[in-house]
C-alpha positions in Angstrom: 101.5 87.9 104.8 101.4 85.2 102.2 99.7 81.9 103.1 103.1 80.0 102.8 104.8 82.5 105.1 102.0 82.3 107.6 102.4 78.5 107.6 106.2 78.9 108.2 105.6 81.3 111.1 102.8 79.2 112.6 103.8 75.6 112.0 107.5 75.9 111.7 107.9 78.0 114.8 106.8 77.3 118.4 105.3 80.4 119.9 107.0 81.6 123.0 106.6 84.5 125.4 108.1 87.6 123.9 111.7 88.1 125.1 114.8 90.0 124.0 116.6 88.2 121.2 119.9 88.9 123.0 118.8 86.6 125.8 119.0 83.7 123.4 121.9 84.6 121.2 124.5 86.3 123.4 126.9 83.4 123.7 130.3 83.7 121.9 133.7 85.3 121.9 132.7 88.9 120.8 132.2 91.1 123.7 129.1 93.4 123.9 129.0 96.7 122.1 125.8 98.8 122.4 123.8 95.7 122.9 121.1 97.7 124.7 120.5 99.5 121.4 121.0 96.8 118.8 120.3 93.5 120.5 117.2 94.3 122.5 114.9 92.8 119.8 111.7 91.1 120.6 111.4 87.4 119.6 107.8 86.7 118.6 108.5 83.0 118.0 111.3 80.4 117.9 111.8 76.8 116.9 114.4 74.0 116.5 116.3 74.9 119.6 116.6 78.5 118.4 117.5 77.7 114.8 114.6 79.8 113.5 113.2 83.0 114.9 110.6 85.6 114.0 111.7 89.0 115.3 109.3 92.0 115.8 110.0 94.8 113.4 108.1 98.2 113.6 109.0 100.9 111.0 107.8 103.7 113.3 110.1 102.5 116.1 113.0 101.0 114.2 113.3 103.8 111.6 111.5 106.9 112.7 112.2 106.4 116.3 115.8 105.4 115.8 116.9 108.0 113.2 117.4 111.7 113.6 116.5 112.0 109.9 114.6 108.8 108.8 116.8 106.5 106.6 119.5 109.1 106.3 121.0 109.8 109.8 120.7 107.7 112.9 120.7 109.3 116.3 124.2 110.0 117.7 124.0 107.5 120.6 124.0 104.6 118.1 127.4 105.6 116.7 131.0 105.4 118.0 133.6 106.8 115.6 136.6 105.4 117.4 137.3 102.9 114.4 138.0 105.9 112.1 141.6 105.8 113.3 141.9 102.3 111.8 139.9 102.9 108.7 141.3 103.0 105.2 140.2 103.1 101.6 142.8 101.1 99.7 143.4 98.8 96.7 144.6 95.3 97.4 146.6 93.5 94.7 146.4 89.7 95.0 146.6 86.9 92.6 146.9 89.3 89.7 143.7 91.1 90.7 143.1 94.6 92.0 140.3 95.0 94.5 139.1 98.3 95.9 138.1 97.9 99.5 137.2 99.8 102.6 139.1 98.3 105.5 138.6 98.8 109.2 141.0 97.2 111.6 144.4 95.6 111.3 146.0 95.1 107.9 147.4 91.8 109.1 147.5 89.6 112.2 143.8 90.0 112.8 141.9 87.6 115.1 139.1 87.2 112.4 137.9 88.9 109.2 134.4 89.9 108.1 133.8 90.7 104.5 130.5 92.4 103.5 129.3 92.3 99.9 126.9 95.1 98.8 124.0 94.7 96.4 123.3 96.2 93.0 124.2 99.8 92.6 126.5 99.8 95.7 130.2 99.9 96.2 132.7 99.9 99.1 131.3 103.1 100.4 127.9 101.5 101.3 129.4 99.1 103.9 131.5 101.9 105.4 128.6 104.2 106.2 128.4 105.1 109.9 125.1 107.0 110.2 122.8 105.3 107.7 121.1 101.9 108.1 120.5 102.7 111.7 124.2 102.8 112.5 124.4 99.0 112.0 127.7 99.2 109.9 129.2 101.4 112.5 128.5 98.7 115.1 130.0 96.1 112.9 133.2 98.2 112.6 133.4 98.6 116.4 132.8 94.9 116.9 135.7 94.2 114.6 138.1 96.7 116.1 137.2 96.0 119.8 137.8 92.3 119.3 141.0 92.4 117.3 139.4 91.7 113.9 139.3 93.3 110.5 136.2 94.4 108.5 136.4 94.6 104.7 133.8 96.2 102.4 135.0 95.7 98.8 133.6 97.2 95.6 132.2 94.4 93.5 132.5 95.4 89.9 130.2 92.6 88.6 128.0 90.0 90.1 129.3 87.2 87.9 132.4 84.9 87.8 134.7 87.9 87.7 133.2 89.4 90.9 133.4 85.9 92.5 137.0 85.6 91.5 137.8 89.0 93.1 136.1 88.1 96.4 137.8 84.7 96.4 141.2 86.4 96.1 140.2 88.8 99.0 139.2 85.8 101.1 142.5 84.0 100.4 144.5 87.2 101.2 142.6 87.8 104.5 143.2 84.2 105.5 146.9 84.4 104.7 147.4 87.8 106.4 145.7 86.6 109.5 147.7 83.5 109.8 144.7 81.2 109.1 142.2 82.9 111.4 138.4 82.7 110.7 137.0 84.6 107.7 133.2 85.2 107.4 131.5 86.3 104.2 128.3 88.3 104.4 126.3 89.2 101.3 123.2 91.4 101.0 120.5 91.4 98.4 122.0 90.8 94.9 125.4 90.5 96.6 124.2 87.0 97.5 125.1 86.0 93.9 128.7 86.4 95.1 128.1 84.3 98.2 126.6 81.5 96.1 129.5 81.6 93.6 132.0 81.4 96.4 130.1 78.5 97.9 130.7 76.5 94.7 134.5 77.2 94.8 136.0 74.4 96.9 139.1 76.4 97.8 137.3 79.7 98.7 134.6 77.8 100.6 137.3 75.9 102.5 138.9 79.2 103.5 135.6 80.4 105.1 134.4 79.9 108.7 130.8 80.6 107.7 128.5 82.7 105.6 125.7 85.2 106.2 122.9 86.0 103.6 120.9 89.2 104.3 117.7 89.5 102.2 119.4 87.5 99.5 118.3 85.7 96.4 117.5 82.0 96.4 119.9 79.5 94.9 118.2 76.2 94.4 121.6 74.5 94.0 123.0 75.9 97.2 122.6 72.6 99.0 124.9 70.9 96.4 127.8 73.4 96.9 131.2 72.7 98.4 130.4 75.0 101.3 127.3 73.1 102.3 128.9 69.7 101.7 131.6 70.8 104.2 128.8 71.7 106.6 130.0 75.3 107.1 127.5 77.4 109.1 125.1 79.6 107.2 123.0 82.4 108.8 120.0 83.8 106.9 118.2 87.1 107.8 115.1 88.2 105.7 112.1 90.6 105.8 108.7 88.9 105.7 107.4 91.4 103.2 110.4 91.4 100.9 109.1 91.9 97.4 112.5 91.5 95.7 113.5 88.1 97.0 111.0 85.7 98.5 111.2 85.0 102.3 109.1 81.9 101.7 111.6 80.4 99.2 114.6 81.3 101.4 112.9 79.6 104.4 112.5 76.5 102.2 116.2 76.5 101.5 116.9 76.9 105.2 114.7 74.0 106.1 116.4 71.8 103.6 119.8 72.7 105.0 118.6 72.1 108.5 117.2 68.7 107.6 120.6 67.8 106.0 122.4 68.5 109.3 124.0 71.8 108.2 124.5 74.4 111.0 122.0 77.0 109.9 119.9 79.8 111.4 116.9 81.8 109.9 115.9 85.1 111.4 112.7 86.6 109.9 111.8 90.2 110.6 108.1 90.3 110.8 106.7 93.0 108.4 110.3 93.9 107.3 110.9 94.7 103.7 113.9 94.1 101.4 116.3 96.5 103.2 115.3 95.6 106.7 118.1 92.9 107.3 120.9 95.4 106.6 119.4 97.7 109.3 118.3 95.2 111.8 120.6 92.2 111.7 122.3 91.8 115.1 125.9 91.5 114.0 127.2 90.4 117.4 124.6 87.6 117.7 125.2 86.5 114.1 129.0 86.4 114.3 129.0 84.8 117.7 126.7 82.1 116.4 129.1 81.4 113.5 132.1 81.3 115.8 130.6 78.7 118.1 129.4 76.5 115.3 
């Protein structure tokens, strides 16, 4: 662990007795789904009335012990394929743009919408996988369907202004089709470039209920964005040993937002690497946190 990250964990967090993370983050409108498998994470430390947490991560347990074939196929008890009946691969045409998406849940009239943006080299298929990433996307699908929501995993053609424009159009379309219900944008790894671009778009940011950054890049101008000025909630998850994007620097952004009065949360997976947040993020806890803020 770097000296800066050690300081973050030691000084920024108050050590507490280890307890399940779900004990602190279970409040909110989404009803439980396999919480015994996904939410029973050990909190090593916490601070700021729960705004920051360090979660225990163990590769031998959380990959080898969880997967039937490590990093390829999770054990069957982690997966429920019921959402398959409401799953489609489709092309949405909106605002003169064509967007290839995977959709799970209602095409309209949904209670809420979650949009997941993949990283470099991915497409809509990544966020639709049931058995990889420890079954975490399958849980997200079930949380959406069981609570009357819709989950979108679009293919992002480029991580520039064109990709941002596509996602802004998808956000607007979801907002309209749901009758103005909440839309949450979640971005992983390089997909965070899309989140940061959306944050600077006053209209798109205004259409969002909140944002999730999973192992994302650092945007030093994030605090100046329309999303942050509107004090929309932002939830960060990151691996402490991420060698692609710095956990230290992301923690600094989090602290700046917290100081500015923005609803924000930082979950650090101790010894986790770049891909850990996609596998380990507790979607029910994250979404419920955004809904109640």
